[in-house]
VOPAGU-2260 file (C-alpha; in pm, 1 decimal, decimal comma):
REM VOPAGU-2260
SITE   aa  ch    i         X         Y         Z
SITE  MET   A    0   12577,5   10390,9   10260,9
SITE  SER   A    1   12638,4   10425,7   10621,8
SITE  ARG   A    2   12658,0   10162,9   10841,0
SITE  ILE   A    3   12333,3   10062,1   11095,6
SITE  ARG   A    4   12461,8   10166,2   11436,2
SITE  ILE   A    5   12371,6    9933,7   11728,4
SITE  LEU   A    6   12363,1    9952,8   12119,5
SITE  VAL   A    7   12396,1    9614,3   12313,5
SITE  CYS   A    8   12206,5    9579,8   12629,3
SITE  ASP   A    9   12236,2    9305,8   12881,7
SITE  ASP   A   10   12346,0    9251,1   13247,8
SITE  GLN   A   11   12572,8    8950,0   13148,1
SITE  PRO   A   12   12909,2    9040,9   13024,9
SITE  LEU   A   13   12937,5    8719,6   12837,6
SITE  ILE   A   14   12603,3    8783,1   12628,8
SITE  ARG   A   15   12721,7    9148,8   12551,3
SITE  SER   A   16   13051,3    9000,7   12438,2
SITE  SER   A   17   12876,7    8745,1   12204,6
SITE  LEU   A   18   12650,8    8970,1   12045,6
SITE  GLU   A   19   12923,7    9214,8   11973,3
SITE  LEU   A   20   13099,4    8921,4   11817,2
SITE  ILE   A   21   12824,5    8821,2   11606,0
SITE  LEU   A   22   12734,8    9158,5   11504,3
SITE  GLY   A   23   13100,7    9258,1   11424,2
SITE  THR   A   24   13105,1    9006,3   11144,5
SITE  ASP   A   25   12886,3    9183,8   10937,0
SITE  THR   A   26   13065,9    9490,9   10772,5
SITE  ASP   A   27   12716,7    9686,2   10756,5
SITE  LEU   A   28   12679,2    9679,3   11113,3
SITE  GLU   A   29   12870,6    9887,9   11398,1
SITE  VAL   A   30   12821,9    9833,8   11775,0
SITE  VAL   A   31   12869,0   10182,8   11916,1
SITE  GLY   A   32   12803,5   10123,5   12277,6
SITE  SER   A   33   12692,3    9874,5   12532,9
SITE  ALA   A   34   12520,1    9902,2   12874,4
SITE  ALA   A   35   12463,9    9636,6   13172,5
SITE  ASP   A   36   12141,5    9801,4   13343,1
SITE  GLY   A   37   11811,4    9968,0   13196,2
SITE  ARG   A   38   11916,7   10295,6   13324,4
SITE  ALA   A   39   12246,3   10299,2   13149,7
SITE  ALA   A   40   12081,5   10184,7   12850,4
SITE  VAL   A   41   11851,9   10482,9   12829,7
SITE  ALA   A   42   12132,7   10735,2   12892,8
SITE  ALA   A   43   12345,5   10547,1   12634,0
SITE  ALA   A   44   12081,1   10579,3   12396,8
SITE  LEU   A   45   11993,7   10919,4   12445,2
SITE  GLU   A   46   12382,2   10995,1   12405,5
SITE  LEU   A   47   12470,8   10789,4   12096,5
SITE  GLN   A   48   12149,9   10792,0   11905,2
SITE  PRO   A   49   12165,8   10425,9   11763,6
SITE  ASP   A   50   11962,8   10308,2   11501,9
SITE  VAL   A   51   11866,4    9994,6   11687,3
SITE  VAL   A   52   11901,7    9871,6   12031,6
SITE  LEU   A   53   11911,3    9500,3   12136,8
SITE  MET   A   54   11759,5    9500,6   12481,6
SITE  ASP   A   55   11772,3    9220,8   12749,5
SITE  ILE   A   56   11418,4    9214,8   12889,3
SITE  GLN   A   57   11512,2    9123,2   13243,2
SITE  MET   A   58   11771,7    9395,1   13354,8
SITE  PRO   A   59   11860,1    9547,3   13690,6
SITE  VAL   A   60   11812,9    9897,3   13804,0
SITE  LEU   A   61   11533,8    9951,8   13528,9
SITE  ASP   A   62   11379,4    9652,1   13341,3
SITE  GLY   A   63   11405,3    9616,4   12983,5
SITE  VAL   A   64   11044,9    9713,7   12943,7
SITE  GLY   A   65   11083,0   10037,6   13125,3
SITE  ALA   A   66   11404,0   10101,4   12912,6
SITE  THR   A   67   11250,0   10025,0   12606,2
SITE  ALA   A   68   10953,4   10275,1   12684,1
SITE  GLN   A   69   11203,5   10546,7   12759,3
SITE  ILE   A   70   11408,7   10467,4   12444,1
SITE  THR   A   71   11133,6   10461,1   12176,5
SITE  ALA   A   72   10976,9   10777,9   12363,5
SITE  GLY   A   73   11302,1   10977,4   12341,7
SITE  THR   A   74   11507,7   10857,4   12042,1
SITE  ASP   A   75   11437,8   10709,2   11685,7
SITE  ALA   A   76   11586,1   10387,8   11774,8
SITE  LYS   A   77   11427,1   10061,6   11725,9
SITE  VAL   A   78   11446,7    9832,1   11998,5
SITE  VAL   A   79   11476,5    9469,1   11938,0
SITE  VAL   A   80   11417,3    9260,2   12272,2
SITE  LEU   A   81   11617,1    8948,2   12390,2
SITE  THR   A   82   11382,3    8707,1   12594,5
SITE  THR   A   83   11381,0    8362,8   12739,1
SITE  PHE   A   84   11022,4    8379,9   12812,0
SITE  ASP   A   85   11068,1    8374,0   13173,6
SITE  ARG   A   86   10797,3    8621,4   13206,3
SITE  ASP   A   87   10530,4    8659,9   12935,1
SITE  ASP   A   88   10395,6    8942,7   13097,2
SITE  TYR   A   89   10722,1    9131,4   13028,2
SITE  LEU   A   90   10695,4    9031,3   12661,9
SITE  PHE   A   91   10329,8    9172,6   12614,7
SITE  ALA   A   92   10417,3    9476,0   12810,8
SITE  ALA   A   93   10748,4    9536,6   12578,1
SITE  ILE   A   94   10489,6    9540,1   12274,4
SITE  ASP   A   95   10309,6    9818,0   12436,0
SITE  ALA   A   96   10633,4    9983,2   12540,8
SITE  GLY   A   97   10721,8   10008,6   12162,0
SITE  ALA   A   98   10971,8    9709,2   12080,5
SITE  SER   A   99   11009,7    9647,8   11716,6
SITE  GLY   A  100   11100,1    9279,3   11760,6
SITE  PHE   A  101   11161,3    9000,9   11972,9
SITE  LEU   A  102   11425,7    8713,6   11984,9
SITE  LEU   A  103   11490,5    8438,6   12167,0
SITE  LYS   A  104   11853,2    8451,9   12342,7
SITE  ASN   A  105   11944,1    8093,4   12173,5
SITE  THR   A  106   11864,2    8248,9   11826,1
SITE  GLU   A  107   12134,5    8166,7   11553,3
SITE  PRO   A  108   12384,4    8439,5   11487,0
SITE  GLU   A  109   12267,4    8478,4   11116,4
SITE  VAL   A  110   11934,5    8561,7   11251,1
SITE  ILE   A  111   12022,1    8803,5   11496,9
SITE  ILE   A  112   12206,4    8978,9   11202,0
SITE  LYS   A  113   11888,8    8940,2   10988,8
SITE  ALA   A  114   11703,7    9108,8   11285,8
SITE  VAL   A  115   11892,6    9397,5   11308,5
SITE  HIS   A  116   11881,0    9465,5   10931,2
SITE  ALA   A  117   11495,5    9412,2   10941,0
SITE  ALA   A  118   11452,8    9679,5   11246,1
SITE  ALA   A  119   11670,7    9932,9   11101,1
SITE  GLY   A  120   11456,7    9902,8   10772,6
SITE  GLY   A  121   11144,3    9942,5   10990,4
SITE  GLN   A  122   11040,9    9592,0   10959,9
SITE  ALA   A  123   10840,1    9428,8   11255,9
SITE  LEU   A  124   11009,0    9108,7   11379,6
SITE  LEU   A  125   10832,4    8853,0   11546,5
SITE  SER   A  126   10993,7    8484,1   11584,7
SITE  PRO   A  127   10723,5    8191,9   11543,2
SITE  GLU   A  128   10759,0    8165,0   11914,9
SITE  VAL   A  129   10661,0    8508,0   11989,2
SITE  THR   A  130   10386,6    8508,3   11753,3
SITE  LEU   A  131   10230,7    8206,3   11882,2
SITE  ARG   A  132   10246,2    8357,3   12242,3
SITE  ILE   A  133   10063,6    8671,9   12120,0
SITE  ILE   A  134    9809,8    8432,5   11940,1
SITE  GLN   A  135    9747,2    8241,3   12238,6
SITE  ARG   A  136    9672,6    8537,9   12456,3
SITE  GLY   A  137    9450,7    8689,7   12220,1
SITE  THR   A  138    9240,6    8386,4   12169,1
SITE  ALA   A  139    9265,4    8223,9   12518,9
SITE  VAL   A  140    8921,7    8148,1   12663,5
SITE  ALA   A  141    8907,9    8245,7   13036,3
SITE  PRO   A  142    8801,3    7956,5   13286,3
SITE  THR   A  143    8474,1    8137,0   13352,5
SITE  GLU   A  144    8403,1    8210,4   12992,6
SITE  ALA   A  145    8145,0    8037,3   12808,5
SITE  PRO   A  146    8245,9    7862,6   12495,3
SITE  SER   A  147    7968,3    8025,6   12293,8
SITE  THR   A  148    8121,7    8389,3   12405,2
SITE  ALA   A  149    8463,9    8296,8   12310,2
SITE  LYS   A  150    8639,1    8505,2   12040,4
SITE  VAL   A  151    8342,3    8760,6   12004,1
SITE  PRO   A  152    8483,4    9020,2   11792,1
SITE  ASP   A  153    8499,3    9333,5   11928,9
SITE  PRO   A  154    8246,1    9566,8   11767,6
SITE  HIS   A  155    8507,1    9870,9   11739,0
SITE  ASP   A  156    8762,6    9641,4   11577,0
SITE  GLN   A  157    8521,6    9524,1   11359,6
SITE  ARG   A  158    8421,3    9877,8   11252,3
SITE  VAL   A  159    8771,9    9990,2   11175,3
SITE  LEU   A  160    8844,9    9652,7   11007,5
SITE  ASP   A  161    8555,0    9724,5   10774,2
SITE  GLU   A  162    8724,8   10090,5   10684,2
SITE  LEU   A  163    9009,7    9916,0   10528,7
SITE  THR   A  164    8999,7    9861,0   10135,3
SITE  ALA   A  165    9055,6    9495,9   10033,3
SITE  ARG   A  166    9415,6    9545,3    9921,3
SITE  GLU   A  167    9488,2    9704,7   10270,6
SITE  ARG   A  168    9361,2    9362,6   10420,9
SITE  GLU   A  169    9576,5    9179,8   10180,1
SITE  VAL   A  170    9890,0    9387,6   10284,7
SITE  LEU   A  171    9802,1    9300,5   10675,5
SITE  VAL   A  172    9749,4    8940,3   10611,1
SITE  LYS   A  173   10095,2    8929,0   10439,4
SITE  LEU   A  174   10247,1    9129,7   10689,5
SITE  ALA   A  175   10088,9    8908,9   10964,0
SITE  GLY   A  176   10212,5    8613,4   10790,9
SITE  GLY   A  177   10574,9    8759,9   10841,3
SITE  LEU   A  178   10676,6    8874,5   10511,2
SITE  SER   A  179   10882,9    9192,9   10468,2
SITE  ASN   A  180   10778,6    9503,2   10234,7
SITE  ALA   A  181   10987,7    9329,9    9946,3
SITE  GLU   A  182   10812,6    9033,5    9981,9
SITE  ILE   A  183   10462,5    9170,1    9998,5
SITE  ALA   A  184   10528,8    9366,4    9699,6
SITE  SER   A  185   10653,6    9053,9    9505,0
SITE  ASN   A  186   10326,7    8877,1    9601,3
SITE  LEU   A  187   10108,5    9130,5    9501,8
SITE  PHE   A  188   10283,4    9253,3    9198,5
SITE  VAL   A  189   10323,6    9610,8    9319,3
SITE  SER   A  190   10597,1    9829,5    9426,2
SITE  GLU   A  191   10755,1    9853,4    9750,7
SITE  ALA   A  192   10656,4   10214,1    9771,8
SITE  THR   A  193   10324,6   10133,3    9722,2
SITE  VAL   A  194   10337,7    9830,3   10002,8
SITE  LYS   A  195   10460,9   10119,6   10241,3
SITE  THR   A  196   10177,7   10351,7   10144,2
SITE  HIS   A  197    9923,6   10078,6   10225,4
SITE  LEU   A  198   10083,7   10005,6   10549,1
SITE  SER   A  199   10083,2   10368,0   10642,2
SITE  ASN   A  200    9718,4   10392,1   10571,8
SITE  ILE   A  201    9642,8   10101,6   10751,2
SITE  LEU   A  202    9838,6   10207,4   11062,7
SITE  ALA   A  203    9662,2   10552,4   11055,9
SITE  LYS   A  204    9297,3   10382,4   11015,8
SITE  VAL   A  205    9360,4   10162,7   11288,4
SITE  GLY   A  206    9520,3   10385,1   11530,6
SITE  LEU   A  207    9816,6   10175,1   11572,9
SITE  ARG   A  208   10187,0   10285,9   11624,7
SITE  ASP   A  209   10401,1   10022,6   11432,3
SITE  ARG   A  210   10390,2    9698,2   11258,5
SITE  VAL   A  211   10419,1    9508,0   11565,9
SITE  GLN   A  212   10067,2    9632,2   11667,1
SITE  ALA   A  213    9944,2    9568,6   11313,2
SITE  VAL   A  214   10027,0    9197,5   11345,4
SITE  VAL   A  215    9892,2    9180,3   11702,8
SITE  PHE   A  216    9541,3    9343,3   11544,6
SITE  ALA   A  217    9554,1    9104,3   11253,3
SITE  TYR   A  218    9538,4    8792,0   11477,3
SITE  ARG   A  219    9299,9    8938,0   11729,3
SITE  VAL   A  220    9032,7    9052,9   11452,6
SITE  GLY   A  221    9081,5    8698,4   11292,3
SITE  LEU   A  222    9233,7    8795,5   10967,3
SITE  ILE   A  223    9472,3    8495,1   11047,1
SITE  PRO   A  224    9346,2    8184,8   11217,6
SITE  ALA   A  225    9530,8    8098,7   11513,0
SITE  THR   A  226    9565,2    7729,6   11362,1
SITE  GLU   A  227    9791,3    7885,6   11072,8
SITE  ALA   A  228   10085,0    7973,7   11341,4
């Protein structure tokens, strides 16, 4: 089995070196390149065609959001964003740009390695902190919004939700709860192939690009109450 090829992108040399050292402890991972700004990251991704890109969200020349959008549009690489939550708007824009995962920069080394494997395997990776931010944005009541009108389900979302089968809803709830395909399969006593089929159907019916958007949708429509985060 070939190793997972990784591109490390951060404007700080120390961070890049640290990430390369961490990833180098796993023999299934291979760092094939690095970049110190967003434009260089895009160029390197197009040239090297990595499986996973670790992307600093605040990058010079071209920020991590812009670089993520270009990389996901031009390659098959999965982008995992590294963030310190300095700018929430960057975080949410990165979701729309196609990022497959989000990690805090102070994440434990073993979690970073697990995240790379998850991203390469097509799994969405949302840390509890990131999930909470998403929920808070989706359930927040604007200052001028009356309590009685808060969290009223969007009619379109409700129609789409109604199109999902009971089992597809179960799978979506498990996904939003942070379970992997294997864990969902074990919980529902089905094969991983069946889970993948359900997830593909969910994405197609709801009109979502990836698992990250599916998680956001699940919280937005209330399948997972914000209090569970």
